[in-house]
Biopython code that builds the backbone (N, CA, C, O; Angstrom):
import numpy as np
from Bio.PDB.StructureBuilder import StructureBuilder

atoms = [
    (1, "MET", "N", (-19.168, 12.695, -0.009)),
    (1, "MET", "CA", (-19.146, 11.463, 0.560)),
    (1, "MET", "C", (-19.515, 11.480, 1.900)),
    (1, "MET", "O", (-20.310, 10.729, 2.466)),
    (2, "TYR", "N", (-18.804, 12.491, 2.404)),
    (2, "TYR", "CA", (-19.265, 12.716, 3.932)),
    (2, "TYR", "C", (-20.667, 13.683, 4.344)),
    (2, "TYR", "O", (-21.199, 14.279, 3.408)),
    (3, "GLU", "N", (-21.066, 13.788, 5.281)),
    (3, "GLU", "CA", (-22.151, 14.694, 5.866)),
    (3, "GLU", "C", (-21.250, 16.256, 5.777)),
    (3, "GLU", "O", (-20.156, 16.633, 6.194)),
    (4, "PRO", "N", (-22.204, 16.791, 5.115)),
    (4, "PRO", "CA", (-21.580, 18.599, 5.543)),
    (4, "PRO", "C", (-21.744, 18.928, 7.151)),
    (4, "PRO", "O", (-22.268, 18.215, 8.007)),
    (5, "HIS", "N", (-21.210, 20.068, 7.279)),
    (5, "HIS", "CA", (-20.603, 20.305, 8.904)),
    (5, "HIS", "C", (-21.896, 20.903, 9.300)),
    (5, "HIS", "O", (-21.836, 21.281, 10.470)),
    (6, "HIS", "N", (-23.331, 21.183, 8.611)),
    (6, "HIS", "CA", (-24.276, 21.721, 9.567)),
    (6, "HIS", "C", (-25.178, 20.686, 9.509)),
    (6, "HIS", "O", (-26.351, 21.058, 9.521)),
    (7, "ILE", "N", (-24.946, 19.205, 9.434)),
    (7, "ILE", "CA", (-25.541, 17.957, 9.922)),
    (7, "ILE", "C", (-24.877, 17.389, 10.889)),
    (7, "ILE", "O", (-23.649, 17.351, 10.973)),
    (8, "PRO", "N", (-25.805, 16.843, 11.795)),
    (8, "PRO", "CA", (-25.014, 16.115, 13.115)),
    (8, "PRO", "C", (-24.361, 14.957, 12.659)),
    (8, "PRO", "O", (-24.742, 14.362, 11.651)),
    (9, "PRO", "N", (-23.088, 14.486, 13.558)),
    (9, "PRO", "CA", (-22.315, 13.546, 13.071)),
    (9, "PRO", "C", (-23.314, 12.089, 12.955)),
    (9, "PRO", "O", (-24.478, 11.949, 13.330)),
    (10, "ILE", "N", (-22.564, 11.268, 12.416)),
    (10, "ILE", "CA", (-23.701, 10.128, 12.321)),
    (10, "ILE", "C", (-23.533, 9.069, 13.370)),
    (10, "ILE", "O", (-22.456, 9.018, 13.963)),
    (11, "PRO", "N", (-24.442, 8.257, 13.646)),
    (11, "PRO", "CA", (-24.624, 7.296, 14.810)),
    (11, "PRO", "C", (-23.082, 6.484, 14.772)),
    (11, "PRO", "O", (-22.573, 6.304, 13.666)),
    (12, "ALA", "N", (-22.387, 6.020, 15.974)),
    (12, "ALA", "CA", (-21.162, 5.396, 16.413)),
    (12, "ALA", "C", (-21.730, 3.957, 15.221)),
    (12, "ALA", "O", (-20.771, 3.645, 14.516)),
    (13, "GLY", "N", (-22.691, 3.311, 14.974)),
    (13, "GLY", "CA", (-22.409, 2.226, 14.342)),
    (13, "GLY", "C", (-22.432, 2.300, 12.962)),
    (13, "GLY", "O", (-22.022, 1.313, 12.352)),
    (14, "LYS", "N", (-22.875, 3.381, 12.258)),
    (14, "LYS", "CA", (-22.638, 3.755, 10.859)),
    (14, "LYS", "C", (-21.066, 4.015, 10.844)),
    (14, "LYS", "O", (-20.373, 3.413, 10.023)),
    (15, "PHE", "N", (-20.559, 4.817, 11.656)),
    (15, "PHE", "CA", (-19.320, 5.352, 11.866)),
    (15, "PHE", "C", (-18.267, 4.305, 11.621)),
    (15, "PHE", "O", (-17.413, 4.328, 10.735)),
    (16, "VAL", "N", (-18.492, 3.213, 12.712)),
    (16, "VAL", "CA", (-17.947, 1.975, 12.478)),
    (16, "VAL", "C", (-18.019, 1.323, 11.175)),
    (16, "VAL", "O", (-16.969, 0.969, 10.638)),
    (17, "LEU", "N", (-19.343, 1.092, 10.509)),
    (17, "LEU", "CA", (-19.153, 0.532, 9.165)),
    (17, "LEU", "C", (-18.341, 1.450, 8.070)),
    (17, "LEU", "O", (-17.919, 0.953, 7.025)),
    (18, "ARG", "N", (-18.184, 2.653, 8.360)),
    (18, "ARG", "CA", (-17.595, 3.702, 7.528)),
    (18, "ARG", "C", (-16.031, 3.388, 7.835)),
    (18, "ARG", "O", (-15.223, 3.244, 6.917)),
    (19, "MET", "N", (-15.829, 3.334, 8.615)),
    (19, "MET", "CA", (-14.393, 3.243, 9.241)),
    (19, "MET", "C", (-13.803, 1.158, 8.506)),
    (19, "MET", "O", (-12.779, 0.788, 7.932)),
    (20, "LEU", "N", (-14.870, 0.503, 8.879)),
    (20, "LEU", "CA", (-14.657, -1.105, 7.991)),
    (20, "LEU", "C", (-14.422, -0.590, 6.401)),
    (20, "LEU", "O", (-13.440, -0.950, 5.752)),
    (21, "VAL", "N", (-15.358, 0.212, 5.925)),
    (21, "VAL", "CA", (-15.112, -0.114, 4.365)),
    (21, "VAL", "C", (-13.976, 0.749, 4.252)),
    (21, "VAL", "O", (-13.189, 0.361, 3.389)),
    (22, "HIS", "N", (-13.656, 1.737, 4.814)),
    (22, "HIS", "CA", (-12.301, 2.362, 4.321)),
    (22, "HIS", "C", (-10.785, 1.525, 4.481)),
    (22, "HIS", "O", (-9.763, 1.672, 3.811)),
    (23, "ALA", "N", (-11.066, 0.563, 5.674)),
    (23, "ALA", "CA", (-10.169, -0.175, 6.245)),
    (23, "ALA", "C", (-9.784, -1.112, 4.930)),
    (23, "ALA", "O", (-8.697, -1.270, 4.375)),
    (24, "GLY", "N", (-11.221, -1.730, 4.616)),
    (24, "GLY", "CA", (-11.280, -2.692, 3.539)),
    (24, "GLY", "C", (-10.659, -2.241, 1.799)),
    (24, "GLY", "O", (-10.167, -2.987, 0.953)),
    (25, "LEU", "N", (-10.956, -0.593, 1.733)),
    (25, "LEU", "CA", (-10.525, -0.294, 0.691)),
    (25, "LEU", "C", (-8.607, -0.014, 0.757)),
    (25, "LEU", "O", (-7.776, 0.142, -0.138)),
    (26, "ALA", "N", (-8.513, -0.050, 2.101)),
    (26, "ALA", "CA", (-6.912, 0.441, 2.374)),
    (26, "ALA", "C", (-6.289, -0.956, 1.901)),
    (26, "ALA", "O", (-5.275, -0.917, 1.204)),
    (27, "LEU", "N", (-6.901, -2.295, 2.280)),
    (27, "LEU", "CA", (-6.329, -3.484, 2.318)),
    (27, "LEU", "C", (-6.495, -3.798, 1.141)),
    (27, "LEU", "O", (-5.477, -4.379, 0.763)),
    (28, "ALA", "N", (-7.284, -3.722, 0.296)),
    (28, "ALA", "CA", (-7.627, -3.728, -1.033)),
    (28, "ALA", "C", (-6.156, -3.449, -2.319)),
    (28, "ALA", "O", (-5.622, -4.130, -3.195)),
    (29, "LEU", "N", (-6.001, -2.174, -1.803)),
    (29, "LEU", "CA", (-4.941, -1.076, -2.351)),
    (29, "LEU", "C", (-3.793, -1.753, -2.093)),
    (29, "LEU", "O", (-3.039, -1.942, -3.047)),
    (30, "ILE", "N", (-3.404, -2.275, -0.722)),
    (30, "ILE", "CA", (-1.906, -2.845, -0.231)),
    (30, "ILE", "C", (-1.846, -4.069, -0.887)),
    (30, "ILE", "O", (-0.800, -4.432, -1.425)),
    (31, "GLY", "N", (-2.926, -4.789, -0.902)),
    (31, "GLY", "CA", (-2.611, -6.491, -1.502)),
    (31, "GLY", "C", (-2.705, -6.295, -2.878)),
    (31, "GLY", "O", (-2.068, -7.218, -3.387)),
    (32, "VAL", "N", (-3.242, -5.460, -3.890)),
    (32, "VAL", "CA", (-2.759, -5.455, -5.264)),
    (32, "VAL", "C", (-1.149, -4.846, -5.505)),
    (32, "VAL", "O", (-0.284, -5.209, -6.302)),
    (33, "SER", "N", (-1.144, -3.766, -4.462)),
    (33, "SER", "CA", (0.209, -3.411, -4.787)),
    (33, "SER", "C", (1.432, -4.349, -4.307)),
    (33, "SER", "O", (2.472, -4.269, -4.962)),
    (34, "LEU", "N", (1.384, -5.154, -3.307)),
    (34, "LEU", "CA", (1.888, -6.110, -3.181)),
    (34, "LEU", "C", (2.217, -7.126, -4.042)),
    (34, "LEU", "O", (3.356, -7.563, -4.208)),
    (35, "LEU", "N", (1.129, -7.537, -4.638)),
    (35, "LEU", "CA", (0.831, -8.559, -5.916)),
    (35, "LEU", "C", (1.819, -8.040, -7.125)),
    (35, "LEU", "O", (2.575, -8.754, -7.784)),
    (36, "VAL", "N", (1.619, -6.569, -7.256)),
    (36, "VAL", "CA", (2.355, -6.162, -8.408)),
    (36, "VAL", "C", (3.978, -6.289, -8.023)),
    (36, "VAL", "O", (4.752, -6.736, -8.870)),
    (37, "GLY", "N", (4.406, -5.917, -6.843)),
    (37, "GLY", "CA", (5.708, -6.113, -6.154)),
    (37, "GLY", "C", (6.138, -7.360, -6.529)),
    (37, "GLY", "O", (6.977, -7.460, -7.424)),
    (38, "ILE", "N", (5.587, -8.541, -5.856)),
    (38, "ILE", "CA", (5.793, -9.829, -5.983)),
    (38, "ILE", "C", (5.851, -10.184, -7.504)),
    (38, "ILE", "O", (6.780, -10.944, -7.779)),
    (39, "ILE", "N", (5.118, -9.827, -8.479)),
    (39, "ILE", "CA", (5.360, -10.341, -9.811)),
    (39, "ILE", "C", (6.424, -9.556, -10.349)),
    (39, "ILE", "O", (7.222, -10.110, -11.105)),
    (40, "GLY", "N", (6.549, -8.373, -10.076)),
    (40, "GLY", "CA", (7.865, -7.613, -10.887)),
    (40, "GLY", "C", (8.905, -8.330, -10.002)),
    (40, "GLY", "O", (9.436, -9.202, -10.690)),
    (41, "TYR", "N", (9.402, -8.314, -8.769)),
    (41, "TYR", "CA", (10.728, -9.004, -8.229)),
    (41, "TYR", "C", (10.865, -10.188, -8.848)),
    (41, "TYR", "O", (12.051, -10.500, -8.957)),
    (42, "ALA", "N", (10.145, -10.930, -9.274)),
    (42, "ALA", "CA", (9.913, -12.347, -9.746)),
    (42, "ALA", "C", (10.188, -12.318, -11.248)),
    (42, "ALA", "O", (11.115, -12.932, -11.777)),
    (43, "HIS", "N", (9.416, -11.650, -11.807)),
    (43, "HIS", "CA", (10.109, -11.456, -13.025)),
    (43, "HIS", "C", (11.363, -10.799, -13.624)),
    (43, "HIS", "O", (12.172, -11.380, -14.347)),
    (44, "TYR", "N", (11.410, -9.817, -13.324)),
    (44, "TYR", "CA", (13.070, -9.183, -13.463)),
    (44, "TYR", "C", (13.905, -9.753, -12.410)),
    (44, "TYR", "O", (15.018, -9.718, -12.935)),
    (45, "GLU", "N", (14.015, -10.124, -11.553)),
    (45, "GLU", "CA", (15.139, -10.724, -10.723)),
    (45, "GLU", "C", (15.089, -12.305, -10.678)),
    (45, "GLU", "O", (16.148, -12.839, -10.348)),
    (46, "HIS", "N", (14.315, -12.903, -10.881)),
    (46, "HIS", "CA", (14.036, -14.300, -10.715)),
    (46, "HIS", "C", (14.333, -14.513, -9.648)),
    (46, "HIS", "O", (15.199, -15.365, -9.447)),
    (47, "MET", "N", (13.614, -13.686, -8.350)),
    (47, "MET", "CA", (13.649, -14.065, -7.412)),
    (47, "MET", "C", (12.516, -15.059, -6.672)),
    (47, "MET", "O", (11.347, -14.900, -7.023)),
    (48, "PRO", "N", (12.789, -15.978, -5.762)),
    (48, "PRO", "CA", (11.428, -16.844, -5.191)),
    (48, "PRO", "C", (10.641, -15.975, -4.850)),
    (48, "PRO", "O", (10.873, -14.797, -4.576)),
    (49, "TRP", "N", (9.343, -16.732, -4.860)),
    (49, "TRP", "CA", (8.369, -16.041, -4.449)),
    (49, "TRP", "C", (8.024, -14.960, -2.997)),
    (49, "TRP", "O", (7.421, -13.906, -2.790)),
    (50, "LEU", "N", (8.836, -15.990, -2.187)),
    (50, "LEU", "CA", (8.958, -15.544, -0.857)),
    (50, "LEU", "C", (9.945, -14.368, -0.685)),
    (50, "LEU", "O", (9.637, -13.540, 0.172)),
    (51, "ASP", "N", (10.881, -14.210, -1.253)),
    (51, "ASP", "CA", (11.929, -13.306, -1.155)),
    (51, "ASP", "C", (11.481, -12.171, -1.816)),
    (51, "ASP", "O", (11.961, -11.085, -1.490)),
    (52, "ALA", "N", (10.636, -12.239, -2.697)),
    (52, "ALA", "CA", (9.793, -11.307, -3.644)),
    (52, "ALA", "C", (9.060, -10.457, -2.917)),
    (52, "ALA", "O", (9.131, -9.256, -2.660)),
    (53, "PHE", "N", (8.150, -11.566, -2.566)),
    (53, "PHE", "CA", (7.181, -10.975, -0.925)),
    (53, "PHE", "C", (7.902, -10.192, 0.178)),
    (53, "PHE", "O", (7.169, -9.472, 0.856)),
    (54, "LEU", "N", (8.988, -10.200, 0.428)),
    (54, "LEU", "CA", (9.902, -10.017, 1.536)),
    (54, "LEU", "C", (10.482, -8.370, 1.126)),
    (54, "LEU", "O", (10.569, -7.436, 1.923)),
    (55, "ASN", "N", (10.834, -8.343, -0.337)),
    (55, "ASN", "CA", (11.073, -7.225, -0.627)),
    (55, "ASN", "C", (9.782, -6.249, -1.101)),
    (55, "ASN", "O", (9.873, -5.037, -1.298)),
    (56, "SER", "N", (9.137, -6.676, -1.172)),
    (56, "SER", "CA", (7.614, -5.832, -1.636)),
    (56, "SER", "C", (7.350, -5.317, -0.418)),
    (56, "SER", "O", (7.292, -4.098, -0.254)),
    (57, "ALA", "N", (7.193, -6.042, 0.403)),
    (57, "ALA", "CA", (6.270, -5.917, 1.866)),
    (57, "ALA", "C", (7.319, -4.603, 2.492)),
    (57, "ALA", "O", (7.046, -3.403, 2.539)),
    (58, "MET", "N", (8.492, -5.248, 2.906)),
    (58, "MET", "CA", (9.583, -4.356, 3.176)),
    (58, "MET", "C", (9.312, -2.442, 2.570)),
    (58, "MET", "O", (9.256, -1.403, 3.229)),
    (59, "LEU", "N", (9.210, -2.683, 1.174)),
    (59, "LEU", "CA", (9.016, -1.422, 0.464)),
    (59, "LEU", "C", (7.672, -0.748, 0.622)),
    (59, "LEU", "O", (7.588, 0.473, 0.485)),
    (60, "LEU", "N", (6.666, -1.459, 0.893)),
    (60, "LEU", "CA", (5.456, -0.930, 0.929)),
    (60, "LEU", "C", (5.306, -0.174, 2.343)),
    (60, "LEU", "O", (4.810, 0.942, 2.494)),
    (61, "GLY", "N", (5.999, -1.268, 3.664)),
    (61, "GLY", "CA", (5.850, -0.709, 4.893)),
    (61, "GLY", "C", (6.774, 0.683, 4.871)),
    (61, "GLY", "O", (6.653, 1.364, 5.889)),
    (62, "GLY", "N", (7.564, 1.130, 3.981)),
    (62, "GLY", "CA", (8.090, 2.199, 4.565)),
    (62, "GLY", "C", (9.780, 1.921, 4.830)),
    (62, "GLY", "O", (10.563, 2.856, 4.995)),
    (63, "MET", "N", (10.208, 0.446, 4.840)),
    (63, "MET", "CA", (11.099, 0.239, 5.710)),
    (63, "MET", "C", (12.659, 0.085, 4.433)),
    (63, "MET", "O", (13.817, 0.200, 4.835)),
    (64, "GLY", "N", (12.345, -0.148, 3.139)),
    (64, "GLY", "CA", (13.557, -0.075, 2.107)),
    (64, "GLY", "C", (13.218, -1.522, 1.776)),
    (64, "GLY", "O", (12.421, -2.205, 2.420)),
    (65, "PRO", "N", (13.976, -1.963, 0.593)),
    (65, "PRO", "CA", (14.146, -3.006, 0.247)),
    (65, "PRO", "C", (15.488, -4.037, 0.951)),
    (65, "PRO", "O", (16.426, -3.439, 1.477)),
    (66, "VAL", "N", (15.494, -5.281, 0.923)),
    (66, "VAL", "CA", (16.234, -6.196, 1.541)),
    (66, "VAL", "C", (17.246, -6.449, 0.773)),
    (66, "VAL", "O", (18.357, -6.332, 1.292)),
    (67, "LYS", "N", (17.175, -6.807, -0.471)),
    (67, "LYS", "CA", (18.153, -7.131, -1.412)),
    (67, "LYS", "C", (18.572, -5.767, -2.237)),
    (67, "LYS", "O", (17.797, -5.307, -3.076)),
    (68, "THR", "N", (19.492, -5.316, -2.032)),
    (68, "THR", "CA", (19.725, -4.021, -3.246)),
    (68, "THR", "C", (21.254, -4.517, -3.697)),
    (68, "THR", "O", (21.706, -3.617, -4.404)),
    (69, "GLN", "N", (22.053, -5.404, -3.588)),
    (69, "GLN", "CA", (23.166, -6.016, -4.386)),
    (69, "GLN", "C", (22.919, -6.900, -5.458)),
    (69, "GLN", "O", (22.017, -7.728, -5.328)),
    (70, "GLY", "N", (23.675, -6.846, -6.644)),
    (70, "GLY", "CA", (23.350, -7.657, -7.764)),
    (70, "GLY", "C", (22.197, -7.528, -8.371)),
    (70, "GLY", "O", (21.594, -8.539, -8.731)),
    (71, "LEU", "N", (21.862, -6.699, -8.517)),
    (71, "LEU", "CA", (20.244, -6.711, -9.255)),
    (71, "LEU", "C", (20.849, -6.098, -10.778)),
    (71, "LEU", "O", (21.857, -5.427, -10.998)),
    (72, "SER", "N", (19.864, -6.589, -11.654)),
    (72, "SER", "CA", (20.197, -6.008, -12.935)),
    (72, "SER", "C", (19.846, -5.038, -13.259)),
    (72, "SER", "O", (19.275, -4.371, -12.396)),
    (73, "GLU", "N", (19.996, -4.425, -14.683)),
    (73, "GLU", "CA", (19.315, -3.094, -14.803)),
    (73, "GLU", "C", (17.983, -2.774, -14.787)),
    (73, "GLU", "O", (17.436, -1.765, -14.343)),
    (74, "ALA", "N", (17.369, -4.054, -15.493)),
    (74, "ALA", "CA", (16.003, -3.926, -15.968)),
    (74, "ALA", "C", (15.456, -4.138, -13.896)),
    (74, "ALA", "O", (14.629, -3.403, -13.357)),
    (75, "GLY", "N", (15.891, -4.813, -13.478)),
    (75, "GLY", "CA", (15.491, -5.090, -11.792)),
    (75, "GLY", "C", (15.719, -3.648, -10.980)),
    (75, "GLY", "O", (14.891, -3.272, -10.151)),
    (76, "LYS", "N", (16.944, -2.860, -11.300)),
    (76, "LYS", "CA", (17.188, -1.702, -10.491)),
    (76, "LYS", "C", (16.109, -0.555, -10.913)),
    (76, "LYS", "O", (15.753, 0.302, -10.105)),
    (77, "PHE", "N", (15.634, -0.612, -12.210)),
    (77, "PHE", "CA", (14.614, 0.286, -12.640)),
    (77, "PHE", "C", (13.522, 0.112, -12.069)),
    (77, "PHE", "O", (12.947, 1.069, -11.551)),
    (78, "PHE", "N", (12.890, -1.412, -12.032)),
    (78, "PHE", "CA", (11.780, -1.612, -11.328)),
    (78, "PHE", "C", (12.108, -1.617, -9.967)),
    (78, "PHE", "O", (10.983, -1.620, -9.469)),
    (79, "ALA", "N", (12.820, -1.620, -9.128)),
    (79, "ALA", "CA", (12.729, -1.460, -7.625)),
    (79, "ALA", "C", (13.169, 0.018, -7.547)),
    (79, "ALA", "O", (13.300, 0.470, -6.410)),
    (80, "GLY", "N", (13.382, 0.726, -8.450)),
    (80, "GLY", "CA", (13.309, 2.004, -8.114)),
    (80, "GLY", "C", (12.169, 2.772, -8.516)),
    (80, "GLY", "O", (11.995, 3.832, -7.915)),
    (81, "ALA", "N", (11.323, 2.436, -9.453)),
    (81, "ALA", "CA", (9.869, 2.614, -9.918)),
    (81, "ALA", "C", (8.870, 2.094, -8.570)),
    (81, "ALA", "O", (8.006, 2.820, -8.079)),
    (82, "TYR", "N", (9.074, 1.172, -8.255)),
    (82, "TYR", "CA", (8.504, 0.450, -7.062)),
    (82, "TYR", "C", (8.479, 0.888, -5.824)),
    (82, "TYR", "O", (7.526, 0.658, -5.079)),
    (83, "ALA", "N", (9.595, 1.612, -5.444)),
    (83, "ALA", "CA", (9.906, 2.386, -4.227)),
    (83, "ALA", "C", (9.100, 3.532, -4.499)),
    (83, "ALA", "O", (8.412, 3.891, -3.543)),
    (84, "LEU", "N", (8.998, 4.212, -5.562)),
    (84, "LEU", "CA", (8.620, 5.384, -5.535)),
    (84, "LEU", "C", (6.924, 5.250, -5.541)),
    (84, "LEU", "O", (6.250, 6.012, -4.847)),
    (85, "TYR", "N", (6.385, 4.342, -6.281)),
    (85, "TYR", "CA", (5.010, 4.039, -5.878)),
    (85, "TYR", "C", (4.612, 3.709, -4.219)),
    (85, "TYR", "O", (3.744, 4.251, -3.535)),
    (86, "ALA", "N", (5.479, 2.731, -3.883)),
    (86, "ALA", "CA", (5.437, 2.192, -2.519)),
    (86, "ALA", "C", (5.126, 3.203, -1.683)),
    (86, "ALA", "O", (4.271, 3.017, -0.817)),
    (87, "GLY", "N", (5.810, 4.499, -1.821)),
    (87, "GLY", "CA", (5.780, 5.739, -0.743)),
    (87, "GLY", "C", (4.697, 6.522, -0.909)),
    (87, "GLY", "O", (4.264, 7.319, -0.077)),
    (88, "LEU", "N", (4.190, 6.267, -2.139)),
    (88, "LEU", "CA", (2.868, 7.120, -2.807)),
    (88, "LEU", "C", (1.331, 6.439, -1.891)),
    (88, "LEU", "O", (0.457, 7.032, -1.259)),
    (89, "VAL", "N", (1.556, 4.840, -2.216)),
    (89, "VAL", "CA", (0.744, 4.118, -1.400)),
    (89, "VAL", "C", (0.857, 4.212, -0.150)),
    (89, "VAL", "O", (-0.208, 4.427, 0.429)),
    (90, "PHE", "N", (2.001, 4.107, 0.651)),
    (90, "PHE", "CA", (1.849, 4.522, 1.921)),
    (90, "PHE", "C", (0.923, 5.805, 2.457)),
    (90, "PHE", "O", (0.179, 5.887, 3.435)),
    (91, "ILE", "N", (1.197, 6.564, 1.641)),
    (91, "ILE", "CA", (0.376, 8.036, 1.962)),
    (91, "ILE", "C", (-1.056, 7.987, 1.734)),
    (91, "ILE", "O", (-1.940, 8.204, 2.562)),
    (92, "ALA", "N", (-1.189, 7.644, 0.388)),
    (92, "ALA", "CA", (-2.586, 7.251, 0.102)),
    (92, "ALA", "C", (-3.253, 6.454, 0.978)),
    (92, "ALA", "O", (-4.421, 6.757, 1.222)),
    (93, "VAL", "N", (-2.708, 5.373, 1.580)),
    (93, "VAL", "CA", (-3.514, 4.199, 2.767)),
    (93, "VAL", "C", (-3.611, 4.820, 3.931)),
    (93, "VAL", "O", (-4.634, 4.669, 4.599)),
    (94, "MET", "N", (-2.690, 5.531, 4.327)),
    (94, "MET", "CA", (-2.944, 6.415, 5.647)),
    (94, "MET", "C", (-3.959, 7.431, 5.372)),
    (94, "MET", "O", (-4.871, 7.592, 6.183)),
    (95, "SER", "N", (-3.893, 8.069, 4.404)),
    (95, "SER", "CA", (-5.464, 8.998, 3.957)),
    (95, "SER", "C", (-6.562, 8.409, 3.993)),
    (95, "SER", "O", (-7.580, 8.738, 4.601)),
    (96, "ILE", "N", (-6.330, 7.324, 3.194)),
    (96, "ILE", "CA", (-7.718, 6.418, 3.328)),
    (96, "ILE", "C", (-8.378, 5.966, 4.736)),
    (96, "ILE", "O", (-9.601, 5.961, 4.876)),
    (97, "ILE", "N", (-7.561, 5.618, 5.684)),
    (97, "ILE", "CA", (-7.840, 5.090, 7.098)),
    (97, "ILE", "C", (-8.294, 6.462, 7.817)),
    (97, "ILE", "O", (-9.395, 6.616, 8.345)),
    (98, "LEU", "N", (-7.372, 7.340, 7.760)),
    (98, "LEU", "CA", (-7.614, 8.399, 8.492)),
    (98, "LEU", "C", (-8.627, 9.582, 7.834)),
    (98, "LEU", "O", (-8.464, 10.664, 8.397)),
    (99, "ALA", "N", (-9.451, 9.597, 6.958)),
    (99, "ALA", "CA", (-10.369, 10.710, 6.516)),
    (99, "ALA", "C", (-11.626, 10.381, 6.849)),
    (99, "ALA", "O", (-12.516, 11.151, 6.487)),
    (100, "PRO", "N", (-11.942, 9.294, 7.533)),
    (100, "PRO", "CA", (-13.207, 9.489, 8.207)),
    (100, "PRO", "C", (-12.880, 10.148, 9.693)),
    (100, "PRO", "O", (-13.611, 10.988, 10.216)),
    (101, "LEU", "N", (-11.788, 9.685, 10.228)),
    (101, "LEU", "CA", (-11.423, 10.412, 11.341)),
    (101, "LEU", "C", (-11.279, 11.608, 11.550)),
    (101, "LEU", "O", (-11.571, 12.056, 12.659)),
    (102, "ILE", "N", (-10.847, 12.342, 10.656)),
    (102, "ILE", "CA", (-10.244, 13.833, 10.400)),
    (102, "ILE", "C", (-11.611, 14.430, 10.180)),
    (102, "ILE", "O", (-11.867, 15.510, 10.713)),
    (103, "HIS", "N", (-12.714, 13.676, 9.272)),
    (103, "HIS", "CA", (-13.541, 14.745, 9.030)),
    (103, "HIS", "C", (-14.364, 14.918, 10.157)),
    (103, "HIS", "O", (-15.198, 15.823, 10.180)),
]
sb = StructureBuilder()
sb.init_structure("model")
sb.init_model(0)
sb.init_chain("A")
sb.init_seg("    ")
for serial, (resi, resn, name, xyz) in enumerate(atoms, 1):
    if name == "N":
        sb.init_residue(resn, " ", resi, " ")
    sb.init_atom(name, np.array(xyz, "f"), 0.0, 1.0, " ", f" {name:<3s}", serial, name[0])
structure = sb.get_structure()
């Protein structure tokens, strides 16, 4: 995907384009992950869409859920699984964004 070490670095314009592609991929992953979280919280906890968005966004941002009390059994399982997934997405997004810079 990237140039080997024996080839000179790409021009600045192409590097900016590469960074924009990586940022777009990261935003797409965040968007899909956020949608999964919103749908999950709305389905399992019957949260309004805005509250489901808030809980999902806080988990994806690494802050933790807003609502932790009064969750159903299915809601607790979803929240735990989504929290683990959100942690991995956080790492993946940082890797996608930083890969061209580190290379």
